[in-house]
Structures are given as structure tokens and as C-alpha cells.
N, C-alpha and C positions, 0 to 999 in steps of 0.2 A: 579632436582631441589628439594631442602629440604623441605620434610615435606608435601608434594604433598595434597593440600585440598582433603576434602572426606567429603560426602554426611551423615548428619547425620539420619540414617533411624529410631530411637527411634519409632516415631509414621508413619507407613507406608503408611499415607495419608496424611502427610505433610512434604517432603525432604528438609533439611534445609542445606543449603552450609556452611560449617567451613572451614575459612582459618586460622585458628590458626597456629603459626609458621610459616607465609608466611609475609613478607615484600613487600609492594607497593608502587610504588611511583607515586604520580596523579600529573601532571602538570596542569597548571592551574585550581587550585582548588577552587578560591575563586567567580569564573562563577558561573550560575545555573545548568549545568550540572556539574561543578567539585563538587560543594558542594553535590550532589546528590550521586556522588561516593564515596566520602570520608565517607558519612554516611550508607551507603550500605555496603562498606566494612569493616569498623569499627565494624557496627551489626554481620558481618561473623567474628569477633574476627582476620581479618587481623592488623597488625600494619602498620598504614599510615600516611607515608611521605607526606608532604603536601607541594608542590612547590607554591609560588606565586612570585611575582614580584614587582610591587607594592604597592599592597594593605594590608598593612603588620597587620592595627589593626582588619581588616575582616577576614584575616586569624586565628588570635588568637582567635575571638570569635568563629570562628569553631571549631578551634581545642578542646576550654574548652566545646562545648557542645557535643561532642561526646565519644561515651562508652568508658572503656578502658584507661588506661594513660600510654601506651607505644608509643605512636602517637609522630611526632614531626614536625617541620617546617624547612623548607630550601628556601631560595629568589638566585632566579636568572635571570637574562636578555636572555630570550633563543633565542635572534638575537646575543646575543656575545656570539661564542666559546668558551673561556676562560673563562667566568662566569660559562657556563653547565659543564667544566671538572672540576672546581674547585668544583663544586655541586655533580658532580658524585663520586669525590676524596673522598670527606667527608661521603659517604653512606656506610657502612661496610657491610652491610647486604640487598640484592635486590631478589628479586624472581618474579616480577610482574611490569611491567611497562605501566601506559597507557597516552598515547598523547593523550591529553585532550587540552590543552592550544592553543587559533588561535586567530588572529584578523579579524574583515571583516567590509569593510570601502566601503560604495556606492559610487559612482561617476558617473559621465558624461561626456562621452569619447570627447563628444563634446564641452565641456567647458573647456577642461584641456588645461595648457600648457605642452609642452613636458619634461621641467626639473618636472612638477608635476607628470607627468606619470611612469616616471623613477623612482622617490622617494614613489610613491604609489605601484608599482611591487614589487622593491626591498625590502620596510617595509614589506609586506604581506608575500612574499616568504622567507625572514628571520626567521619568527616565526613560519609561520606555516609547513613549509617543511625543510629547512635546518635545523633549532634547532631540530625538532623530527628525523633529519637522525643524526645529529653528538650525538643526546643521546643517540640515539640507539647504535651507533657503541661503544660508550664508556659503557653502560650497558650490551651491550651482551658480551664483553671481562669479565665483571665480572660474569658476570650469567655461562659463559664457565667454570670458575675455581669453582662454586659449583652446577654443575652438569645439568645446563638447567634453561629455565625459560620461563615468556610469555609476549608479547607486544601486549596491545590491542590500536588500532590507531580508533581515534574519527574522522571520515571524514564528509559527506555530501549529504546529496539526488542533492545537487549542481555541485557535481563532474562529473552527468550522463547528467544533464538536460540543463545545461549551466546558467550561471548568468550575465546576460549584463548590469546589475548595481554594480555587484561586480564580475569580471572577474577575477583579480589577487586570489579573494578567492576561485571561482569552481576550476580553474585550479590548485591551489595549493592543494585542495582537491583529483582532478584527480590523479596527481603524486602520492599523500602520499598511495592512493589504489594503485597505481603499486608498490611503496616503499617498501609497507609491504609485496608483494604477492613475488617480489624480495629475501627479507628479507628471507621467509617462505622458498623459495627454496634452500637461501645459508646455513640457519643456522641450518635447521633439522636434521642435521647429530650430532649435538651440542646439541640436547635436547633442542633447542629454540624454541618456536611457535609464530605466527604471527596470528592475529585476525583483523578485520576492521569493524567499527560499523558506517552505512552511515544513519544517522536520516533524516527524513524531517525535518519543524519547529517544534520547541520546547519552551517550554512556559518557558522563561526566561527573564528576565529584559533587555537585550540585544535587543529585537526582539519586546518587550508587543507592543510597539506604532506601529507595521506593523502590527499585526495579526489582522485581521478583518474577518468578514462572509465569503468573497469570497476566504479567503485563508483556513477557516475550511471547508469550502464545498468541498475543492481537496481531501478530505481525506471522503469517505462514513460513517465514523464514526462519521462526524464534527465536528471534532475538530483539534488540533494539538498535538503533544507527551508532555509527562509530562518528565520531569527532571528524574524522579525514573524508569520509563519503559526503559530509554536508561543504567543507572546505573544497573538495576537488568539484563540486556542482557549482560552485561560488566561482571558481579561480575558470572552470569551462564557461561560464557567464561571463566574464571578467574578457575572454579571450575577443577576436575578432570575428564578425561574419553573423553576431547575433545579435544586431538592432533590429529585427523584425518579431523579437520578441519580449519588446517592453510592454511592459504592464503587466507581463506573465506572473503565476505564481507554479511555483514546483513546488511539487509533494516529496519529501524526501521520507517518508513512512514505512518501506517495507510490506505496502499494502496493506496496512495495518487499521487504513482510514480510506474511505473512497468518498466526494463531495459530485 
């Protein structure tokens, strides 16, 4: 892995992660967690490649707000394997990949037709599981030529506790957990490491309408996670010295669920 990140300890009481000379691809950059990831990695001096699908204006505004001038935008539909390949082919330098993009759709199984059921599952799995799998395959081959790299997958507490109103989402995240651990075993010899973060509810626009006092009370901290807390966890995993954590799943749920 070129230019391994290191900890700037000029102030022994404040250890700052520095990812200078490292390129990070962040999928789903326009969502709540995605924005926080981009900001955290840009502040750590990484070259951020912001992936988006449809929200081009949001992505442009975000990249213009980041510190540094080496960042770039890249568009792809992660349910389309050809677009994923074109995206990876256009990237010349890559050290870290964060598989953050995902879709979640709530359904009522008792009120769906079979055709709706089929569409619901395939749409979710294409973006949440098959897209990251395809992206990982292509990016890992690129990393092998550069001496290694890191993947950080954003999963969910729902992978462990079940999601009756979003079964495809929960299942896709459970599969993503297994995928990351499988790749950790398969690619360790190539100096490629895999980490998974499993947040509980996070304070983002996507779920702001369903977060209530009952959900906040699931945590003894009586709140849900902030996007920045997920991003800071990812930033730490991307730093040096964490190779032996490969294959691990880090819970960021405020003790709202134990497994």
C-alpha cells in the first residue's frame, strides 16, 4: 500500500491521522454518512474520489466544500456491472475503498404482489451486495499492482437483529458482513485488508422521520449515532497499525444491541 497513513504525534496528547498520498473511493458520497466520510478523509489529507449516481449537484456542492484541491467526482449506477467497470478503469490510483452506498426500502410482505417482491429483492441486492462485490473484485486487482490496500464496508445493526419491514436490506447487510470476512481471508496474502462497520440508527435525512424517543431509548446514551462517529471509525480503520483487525466487524450502535 503506497504511502501508508501514519499518526502525526507532534502533540503527544492529540494524535492526528494523516492520510497524505492516499486515494480513497467513497461510494454513496451524497448521503448523510457519505458526506461525513468525505469530510473526515479530506481533513486527513486524503485524495477523495466522491462517487454518486443521480445527485450530481449535491456531489458538486460537497466537493467544493472539502479542504484540498485534489479530489474528484465519479458517476456510476452500482446496480450496473458495466458502469462499475468503467468507473474503476477511470481511476488511476487507489489505496482505500469504502463501500458505503446502499438503498433501503420498507415494505409490508402481506400487501405485496409476487412481482413486486421479486423487484424489491433484486433491486436491493444489486446495489447493496452485488455492486460492492463487483467493485471489490475490480479494485482489489488494481490494488495488487500497487502493493495492497484497504476496504471498509458500511453494514448495519440490522444484519444481526432482523428487519421485518426491510428484509432485503437486512439480508444484504448480513451477506456483506460475510463477504468482507471471506475477502479478508482470500486477499490477506496480497496485503489487502477488510473491515466492516455496523452502525445502528444514524442521524441522517433518510431516517429522520422515523427516529423517535423510543428508538433513541434503545441506547443507554438516549440518542442515535451521528454520521461523524461512523466516519471517524472508518478513518481510524484506514490508518496504519490496524492490519490484524482484518475481517473484523465494528459495532457503532451506542450499546443498543449486543451480539
